Residue frames relative to the residue before (quaternion, step in Angstrom):
aa qw qx qy qz dx dy dz
M 1.0000 0.0000 0.0000 0.0000 0.00 0.00 0.00
E 0.2736 -0.7809 0.5515 0.1058 3.50 -0.69 1.31
I 0.3090 -0.7624 0.5370 0.1867 3.71 -0.39 1.07
F 0.8082 0.2072 -0.1045 0.5412 3.58 0.57 -0.95
S 0.1400 0.8401 -0.5104 0.1187 3.53 0.82 1.05
G 0.6593 0.4907 -0.3108 0.4774 3.57 1.23 -0.23
L 0.6153 0.5187 -0.3423 0.4850 3.50 1.28 -0.09
S 0.0677 -0.7906 0.6071 0.0421 3.69 -0.88 0.81
I 0.5957 -0.6045 0.4120 0.3316 3.53 -0.97 0.80
G 0.7547 0.3837 -0.2275 0.4811 3.54 0.85 -0.86
G 0.6007 0.5771 -0.3676 0.4134 3.66 1.21 -0.36
S 0.6572 -0.5216 0.4048 0.3636 3.30 -1.50 0.03
L 0.2779 -0.7670 0.5640 0.1280 3.60 -0.87 0.93
L 0.4048 0.7428 -0.4849 0.2219 3.72 1.14 -0.04
Y 0.6770 0.4546 -0.3679 0.4468 3.61 0.94 -0.23
F 0.6383 0.5198 -0.3062 0.4781 3.44 1.31 -0.13
I 0.6436 0.5741 -0.3010 0.4069 3.54 1.08 -0.64
P 0.6446 0.5490 -0.3437 0.4061 3.76 0.76 -0.79
P 0.6638 0.4852 -0.3120 0.4761 3.52 0.98 -0.86
M 0.6706 0.5042 -0.2990 0.4546 3.52 0.92 -0.74
L 0.6367 0.5193 -0.3008 0.4842 3.45 1.09 -0.50
L 0.6766 0.5165 -0.2577 0.4572 3.47 1.30 -0.61
L 0.5108 0.6505 -0.3926 0.4023 3.46 1.34 -0.28
P 0.6942 0.4522 -0.2796 0.4852 3.66 0.52 -1.09
V 0.6720 0.5353 -0.3157 0.4027 3.58 0.93 -0.73
V 0.6269 0.5376 -0.2497 0.5056 3.40 1.27 -0.84
M 0.7207 0.4225 -0.2849 0.4700 3.50 0.86 -0.75
V 0.6167 0.5046 -0.3508 0.4918 3.65 1.11 -0.48
V 0.6319 0.4978 -0.3525 0.4782 3.64 1.01 -0.71
C 0.6344 0.4795 -0.3771 0.4747 3.75 0.93 -0.62
A 0.6436 0.4818 -0.3435 0.4854 3.72 0.86 -0.93
A 0.6755 0.4808 -0.3622 0.4258 3.75 0.72 -0.57
I 0.6160 0.4826 -0.3467 0.5171 3.59 1.01 -0.83
Y 0.6272 0.5322 -0.3581 0.4417 3.68 0.73 -0.59
K 0.6675 0.5390 -0.2515 0.4479 3.47 1.02 -0.92
V 0.6656 0.4651 -0.2726 0.5160 3.52 1.12 -0.94
L 0.7417 0.4390 -0.2937 0.4135 3.58 0.76 -0.71
L 0.8318 0.1865 -0.0610 0.5193 3.49 0.84 -1.01
G 0.4182 0.7490 -0.4669 0.2148 3.77 1.13 -0.06
N 0.7378 0.4169 -0.2116 0.4870 3.55 0.94 -0.81
I 0.6600 0.5435 -0.3115 0.4148 3.53 1.19 -0.60
L 0.7100 0.4749 -0.2210 0.4706 3.48 0.94 -1.10
P 0.4718 -0.5988 0.5315 0.3693 3.66 -1.22 0.39
T 0.6694 -0.5448 0.3231 0.3882 3.45 -1.23 0.67
K 0.7162 0.4830 -0.3195 0.3895 3.59 0.73 -0.81
I 0.6300 0.5009 -0.3256 0.4962 3.48 1.17 -0.67
Y 0.5868 0.5771 -0.3225 0.4676 3.64 1.11 -0.89
N 0.7034 0.4745 -0.2469 0.4681 3.60 0.78 -1.00
F 0.6247 0.5457 -0.2890 0.4780 3.53 1.10 -0.87
L 0.7784 0.3802 -0.2204 0.4483 3.61 0.84 -0.84
L 0.4640 0.7031 -0.4324 0.3217 3.47 1.36 -0.18
V 0.6636 0.5057 -0.3317 0.4403 3.64 0.97 -0.67
P 0.6508 0.4854 -0.3487 0.4682 3.55 0.80 -0.74
I 0.6100 0.5579 -0.3444 0.4450 3.61 1.09 -0.60
A 0.6519 0.4814 -0.3065 0.4994 3.58 1.06 -0.96
L 0.6196 0.4905 -0.3384 0.5109 3.67 1.02 -0.66
L 0.5813 0.5215 -0.4016 0.4784 3.75 0.85 -0.47
G 0.6839 0.4966 -0.3114 0.4344 3.56 0.91 -0.91
F 0.5955 0.5521 -0.3470 0.4693 3.55 1.27 -0.59
F 0.6745 0.4605 -0.2987 0.4938 3.62 0.94 -0.76
I 0.6373 0.5067 -0.3731 0.4449 3.57 0.98 -0.47
W 0.6542 0.4801 -0.3139 0.4931 3.48 1.30 -0.46
A 0.6432 0.5151 -0.3277 0.4622 3.61 1.04 -0.95
I 0.6588 0.5113 -0.4009 0.3791 3.82 0.42 -0.72
P 0.6943 0.4203 -0.3487 0.4686 3.73 0.64 -0.78
M 0.6166 0.5222 -0.3905 0.4412 3.64 1.00 -0.62
N 0.6619 0.4610 -0.3256 0.4933 3.66 1.00 -0.59
M 0.6188 0.5523 -0.3077 0.4663 3.69 1.24 -0.35
G 0.6961 -0.5021 0.2526 0.4467 3.65 1.26 -0.25
F 0.4524 0.6597 -0.5017 0.3294 3.48 1.12 0.18
Y 0.5440 0.5634 -0.4122 0.4656 3.74 1.07 -0.31
E 0.6934 0.4402 -0.3140 0.4763 3.60 0.90 -0.80
F 0.5867 0.5642 -0.3925 0.4283 3.61 1.16 -0.59
F 0.6813 0.4853 -0.2967 0.4607 3.56 0.85 -1.02
S 0.6377 0.5153 -0.3281 0.4693 3.55 1.04 -0.74
A 0.7130 0.4053 -0.3347 0.4641 3.62 0.60 -0.87
M 0.5566 0.6456 -0.3657 0.3738 3.66 1.09 -0.70
F 0.7434 0.3560 -0.1852 0.5350 3.56 0.83 -1.26
N 0.6422 0.5375 -0.3872 0.3856 3.57 0.84 -0.62
R 0.6163 0.5386 -0.3161 0.4798 3.51 1.35 -0.78
S 0.6809 0.4968 -0.3266 0.4277 3.56 0.86 -0.73
I 0.6274 0.5326 -0.3263 0.4649 3.48 1.16 -0.70
L 0.6729 0.4683 -0.3149 0.4782 3.60 1.10 -0.75
E 0.5884 0.5292 -0.4056 0.4573 3.70 1.08 -0.37
K 0.6447 0.5323 -0.3369 0.4331 3.65 0.87 -0.89
N 0.6799 0.4634 -0.3026 0.4811 3.69 1.14 -0.76
L 0.6402 0.4850 -0.3903 0.4502 3.62 1.00 -0.33
């Protein structure tokens, strides 16, 4: 089973890069919201223990829309711009 069958080494990876850049941004934003809301309320050990599940929640917040078609959106957006340059 080829996981990255749509990606080619010589081809353009522009449709793959924006979602990958968006992943750490979403995870950091989730962690920042968690810090603002619960950083001063929770004890340090509990806060640190729950920080990883909050970051994983950020991953799932990113992954669900990617499964719903944002990956295809980025792919179509950059493939269209590449096709327009060739015309």
